[in-house]
PLY file of the C-alpha trace (Angstrom):
ply
format ascii 1.0
element vertex 290
property float x
property float y
property float z
element edge 289
property int vertex1
property int vertex2
end_header
-12.21 -3.57 -28.58
-10.83 0.57 -28.35
-7.35 1.22 -28.63
-7.61 2.69 -25.08
-8.86 -0.18 -23.09
-6.30 -2.63 -25.49
-3.54 0.03 -24.00
-4.97 -0.53 -20.60
-5.52 -4.47 -20.76
-1.72 -4.19 -22.22
-0.16 -2.34 -19.51
-1.91 -3.86 -16.88
-0.44 -7.32 -17.68
2.67 -5.95 -17.57
2.55 -4.27 -14.37
1.72 -7.83 -13.28
4.62 -9.54 -14.82
7.09 -6.86 -13.31
5.42 -7.00 -9.60
4.32 -11.17 -9.03
8.36 -11.26 -10.55
9.78 -8.91 -8.50
7.58 -10.66 -5.54
8.64 -14.23 -6.33
12.37 -13.25 -6.41
12.17 -11.26 -3.16
15.85 -9.60 -1.85
17.13 -6.97 -3.74
14.99 -7.07 -6.95
11.65 -6.43 -4.67
13.26 -4.05 -2.34
14.49 -1.79 -5.41
10.56 -2.08 -6.68
9.55 -0.89 -3.17
12.18 1.78 -2.98
10.93 3.08 -7.00
7.50 2.92 -5.38
8.38 5.28 -3.25
10.11 7.83 -5.02
7.14 7.87 -7.83
4.63 8.02 -5.14
6.35 11.10 -3.96
7.10 12.51 -7.43
3.10 12.51 -8.11
2.07 13.55 -4.45
4.46 16.49 -4.88
3.12 17.42 -8.26
-0.52 17.06 -7.46
-0.29 18.93 -4.28
1.91 22.16 -5.79
5.28 21.34 -3.94
7.10 20.58 -6.57
5.80 23.39 -8.90
6.11 26.36 -6.40
8.53 29.23 -7.08
8.44 30.52 -3.60
8.77 27.48 -1.54
11.64 25.97 -3.35
13.07 24.70 0.60
10.12 22.00 0.64
10.78 20.50 -2.99
14.59 20.13 -1.90
13.76 18.77 1.73
11.12 16.31 0.34
13.23 14.46 -2.36
16.21 14.44 -0.07
14.31 12.82 2.70
12.75 10.27 0.55
15.48 9.65 -1.44
17.66 8.72 1.38
14.90 6.73 2.82
14.86 4.61 -0.49
18.78 3.94 -0.47
17.77 2.28 3.05
15.04 0.54 1.90
17.02 -1.08 -1.19
20.60 -1.07 -0.50
21.22 -1.14 3.31
18.52 -1.46 6.30
14.82 -1.47 6.46
14.78 -0.63 10.19
16.95 2.18 9.37
14.83 3.44 6.90
11.78 3.02 8.65
13.73 5.42 11.13
13.84 8.09 8.69
10.71 7.92 8.01
9.26 8.98 11.27
12.49 10.91 11.97
11.98 13.38 8.37
8.26 13.31 8.63
8.51 15.12 12.08
11.11 17.19 11.17
9.22 18.40 8.42
6.28 19.12 10.42
8.48 21.08 12.77
9.94 23.19 10.08
6.69 23.93 8.30
5.24 25.27 11.96
7.79 27.59 12.41
7.20 28.40 8.41
3.44 28.38 8.50
3.33 26.36 5.74
0.44 23.36 5.21
1.33 19.66 6.34
1.69 18.44 2.35
5.33 18.10 2.78
5.60 15.73 5.85
2.41 14.27 4.58
3.87 13.91 1.28
7.47 11.85 3.25
5.54 9.94 5.42
2.71 8.68 2.55
5.84 7.64 0.27
8.42 6.95 2.47
6.34 3.94 4.19
4.92 3.33 1.29
8.18 1.83 0.70
9.35 0.79 4.14
6.67 -1.80 5.03
6.21 -3.09 1.42
10.05 -4.25 1.69
9.35 -4.99 5.66
6.94 -7.47 4.84
8.22 -9.36 1.86
11.74 -9.64 3.24
13.55 -12.53 1.66
12.15 -15.72 2.84
9.13 -17.84 2.00
7.46 -16.10 4.48
7.36 -13.35 3.25
6.16 -14.63 -0.18
3.08 -15.83 1.71
2.62 -12.80 3.18
2.43 -10.62 0.45
0.73 -12.67 -1.84
-2.04 -12.84 1.06
-2.20 -9.36 0.70
-1.80 -8.90 -3.12
-5.22 -11.78 -3.22
-7.17 -9.27 -0.96
-6.57 -5.80 -1.84
-6.58 -6.95 -5.89
-10.02 -9.09 -4.62
-10.83 -5.86 -2.69
-11.05 -3.89 -5.91
-12.19 -6.06 -8.73
-15.73 -7.53 -6.54
-16.01 -4.08 -5.47
-16.78 -2.30 -8.91
-18.51 -5.37 -10.32
-20.66 -6.19 -7.14
-21.58 -2.33 -7.10
-22.08 -1.86 -10.74
-24.96 -5.54 -10.48
-26.77 -4.12 -7.26
-26.31 -0.37 -6.84
-27.93 1.22 -3.85
-26.73 4.04 -1.28
-23.80 5.87 -2.25
-20.58 4.94 0.08
-18.76 8.29 -0.20
-20.51 10.85 -2.57
-18.34 14.06 -2.16
-15.55 12.07 -2.72
-15.68 9.17 -5.45
-19.82 9.01 -6.40
-19.32 5.57 -8.32
-18.43 4.03 -5.06
-21.57 2.48 -3.19
-22.21 -0.31 0.00
-22.75 -2.68 -1.93
-19.86 -2.57 -3.99
-17.85 -2.14 -0.44
-19.65 -5.18 0.93
-19.06 -7.33 -2.12
-15.40 -6.02 -2.16
-14.77 -7.09 1.32
-16.80 -10.39 1.21
-13.87 -11.39 -2.12
-11.54 -10.25 -0.32
-12.04 -12.40 2.77
-12.10 -15.15 -0.14
-9.54 -14.40 -1.88
-7.04 -14.05 1.13
-8.44 -17.47 2.98
-7.34 -19.40 -0.38
-4.15 -18.14 -0.02
-3.56 -19.31 3.50
-5.29 -22.40 2.66
-3.14 -23.33 -0.84
-0.25 -22.41 1.44
-0.81 -24.82 3.60
-1.64 -23.03 6.28
-4.07 -23.49 9.31
-7.18 -20.64 8.56
-8.14 -19.63 11.76
-10.92 -16.27 13.09
-7.62 -14.27 13.77
-6.08 -14.40 9.80
-10.01 -13.68 8.45
-10.65 -11.13 10.74
-7.22 -9.96 9.41
-8.61 -10.47 5.77
-11.50 -8.01 6.59
-9.49 -5.31 8.36
-6.59 -5.02 4.99
-10.18 -5.23 2.43
-11.53 -2.83 4.48
-8.37 -0.51 4.71
-7.44 -1.18 1.03
-10.62 0.68 0.54
-9.89 3.43 2.52
-6.46 3.99 0.97
-8.77 4.44 -2.41
-11.05 7.16 -1.14
-7.88 8.43 0.06
-6.06 9.15 -2.96
-10.05 10.29 -4.11
-9.78 12.59 -1.92
-6.30 14.10 -2.47
-7.10 14.53 -6.24
-10.95 15.73 -5.52
-8.71 18.53 -3.20
-6.56 19.67 -6.01
-8.96 18.80 -8.92
-7.10 16.11 -10.86
-8.36 13.43 -12.65
-5.30 10.96 -12.55
-2.39 11.31 -10.25
-0.41 11.63 -13.26
0.42 9.58 -16.93
3.22 7.27 -15.79
1.35 4.45 -16.75
-1.17 4.29 -20.29
-4.48 3.20 -20.10
-4.36 3.62 -15.97
-3.27 6.92 -15.03
-0.28 6.89 -12.27
0.91 4.87 -9.98
-1.14 5.80 -7.02
-3.93 5.19 -8.63
-2.73 1.94 -9.11
-1.53 1.38 -5.64
-3.33 3.54 -3.24
-5.46 0.61 -1.98
-2.18 -1.52 -1.60
-0.10 0.45 0.18
-2.82 0.92 3.15
-3.10 -2.20 3.31
0.38 -2.61 3.89
0.83 0.01 6.47
-2.18 -1.82 8.58
-0.31 -5.20 7.75
2.41 -3.45 8.94
1.24 -2.09 11.67
0.37 -5.54 12.80
3.43 -7.58 11.99
5.02 -4.93 13.83
2.48 -5.85 16.96
2.96 -9.56 16.35
6.99 -9.38 16.31
7.28 -7.15 19.06
5.02 -9.60 21.42
7.61 -12.10 20.34
10.62 -10.50 20.66
11.19 -9.90 16.34
12.29 -7.02 14.22
10.93 -5.08 11.39
12.69 -7.39 9.10
10.27 -10.50 10.80
7.10 -8.62 9.20
6.91 -10.95 6.78
5.99 -13.49 9.01
2.55 -11.76 9.53
0.37 -14.92 8.00
2.74 -17.86 8.83
3.48 -16.53 12.33
-0.44 -15.95 13.19
-0.85 -19.36 11.87
1.69 -20.87 13.63
-0.22 -19.38 17.24
-3.31 -20.78 15.59
-1.43 -24.08 14.45
-0.31 -24.11 18.87
-3.39 -23.02 19.94
-5.45 -26.40 18.21
-2.27 -28.37 19.75
-3.08 -27.35 23.52
-7.06 -27.66 22.90
0 1
1 2
2 3
3 4
4 5
5 6
6 7
7 8
8 9
9 10
10 11
11 12
12 13
13 14
14 15
15 16
16 17
17 18
18 19
19 20
20 21
21 22
22 23
23 24
24 25
25 26
26 27
27 28
28 29
29 30
30 31
31 32
32 33
33 34
34 35
35 36
36 37
37 38
38 39
39 40
40 41
41 42
42 43
43 44
44 45
45 46
46 47
47 48
48 49
49 50
50 51
51 52
52 53
53 54
54 55
55 56
56 57
57 58
58 59
59 60
60 61
61 62
62 63
63 64
64 65
65 66
66 67
67 68
68 69
69 70
70 71
71 72
72 73
73 74
74 75
75 76
76 77
77 78
78 79
79 80
80 81
81 82
82 83
83 84
84 85
85 86
86 87
87 88
88 89
89 90
90 91
91 92
92 93
93 94
94 95
95 96
96 97
97 98
98 99
99 100
100 101
101 102
102 103
103 104
104 105
105 106
106 107
107 108
108 109
109 110
110 111
111 112
112 113
113 114
114 115
115 116
116 117
117 118
118 119
119 120
120 121
121 122
122 123
123 124
124 125
125 126
126 127
127 128
128 129
129 130
130 131
131 132
132 133
133 134
134 135
135 136
136 137
137 138
138 139
139 140
140 141
141 142
142 143
143 144
144 145
145 146
146 147
147 148
148 149
149 150
150 151
151 152
152 153
153 154
154 155
155 156
156 157
157 158
158 159
159 160
160 161
161 162
162 163
163 164
164 165
165 166
166 167
167 168
168 169
169 170
170 171
171 172
172 173
173 174
174 175
175 176
176 177
177 178
178 179
179 180
180 181
181 182
182 183
183 184
184 185
185 186
186 187
187 188
188 189
189 190
190 191
191 192
192 193
193 194
194 195
195 196
196 197
197 198
198 199
199 200
200 201
201 202
202 203
203 204
204 205
205 206
206 207
207 208
208 209
209 210
210 211
211 212
212 213
213 214
214 215
215 216
216 217
217 218
218 219
219 220
220 221
221 222
222 223
223 224
224 225
225 226
226 227
227 228
228 229
229 230
230 231
231 232
232 233
233 234
234 235
235 236
236 237
237 238
238 239
239 240
240 241
241 242
242 243
243 244
244 245
245 246
246 247
247 248
248 249
249 250
250 251
251 252
252 253
253 254
254 255
255 256
256 257
257 258
258 259
259 260
260 261
261 262
262 263
263 264
264 265
265 266
266 267
267 268
268 269
269 270
270 271
271 272
272 273
273 274
274 275
275 276
276 277
277 278
278 279
279 280
280 281
281 282
282 283
283 284
284 285
285 286
286 287
287 288
288 289
C-alpha cells in the first residue's frame, strides 16, 4: 500500500468518525459542523474563482466573507430560519451590486452555494430523532451512489456521461450508483422502523441523481478555472468541496423537498428533519385509510 493511499484511508476514516459523531449528537455540535463546512466551502470557492486573489476588487472579497460569516454565526448559535433569510438576502444584494459594477456572478454564486450548504445541513439534522434518520438516509444515498458509481463504471464502462466536464464518468456508473443509492436509502428507512413506499423510493432516486449532478457541477467549476483539487485541506482527498460536492446538492434538494412537505402541514424550516419520517407517516396514514 502506497503512502498516499494510506494517508487517504486514514483521513477518510477520521472524517467519517467526526461527521457521524456530530450527526449522532445533533444540536450545537452538528450546527457548528454545518457552519464550518459553509465557511470552508466559501474559502475554496473564493480561491478557485479568484475572488480571494483579486487586488482590484477587495469589496467582493470583504462582502463575501462578511455574508457567509454572518450566515454561519446564525446557523451555529441562533436561528436557522434567519440564516436562510440572510442567504437569500445577501445573494440578491450581491447580484444587484455586481450588475451595477459589471462584475461576474461568482460572488453571489459562492454566497448562495456556501450559505445554503450550512443552512440545509443544519435544518435537515435539527435536534430530534427525525433529523438523525433523515441525515443518515441522505448520507447512505450519497455515499452508496459515489462508491458504486465508481466501481460499476470501472467494471462495465461504456458511453461517457459528460466527457467535457468529467471524462472518467460513464452512464453505466451513473445508473449503477443510482440503483445502489436507492437500495441504501431504502435500507435506512427499513431499519429505522419506517414504512417503505413509492414516495420515499422516488426521493432516494432524486437525491442520488442530485448528488451526481453536484459532483459534475464541482468538476465543471474546477475545469473552468483549471484546478485539480478545490484545495489541500484534507490530506489525500483534496478539499472540502471535493468531498461534499454530492452531499450538498443532495441536501439542497432534500431541504427544498422538506420545505414543501412542512409548508403543506403548516411547519417551519426547523421541521425540515421530518423529510423521511414525515413522508413515512403520510404513507402509514394512507395504508390505514385503505
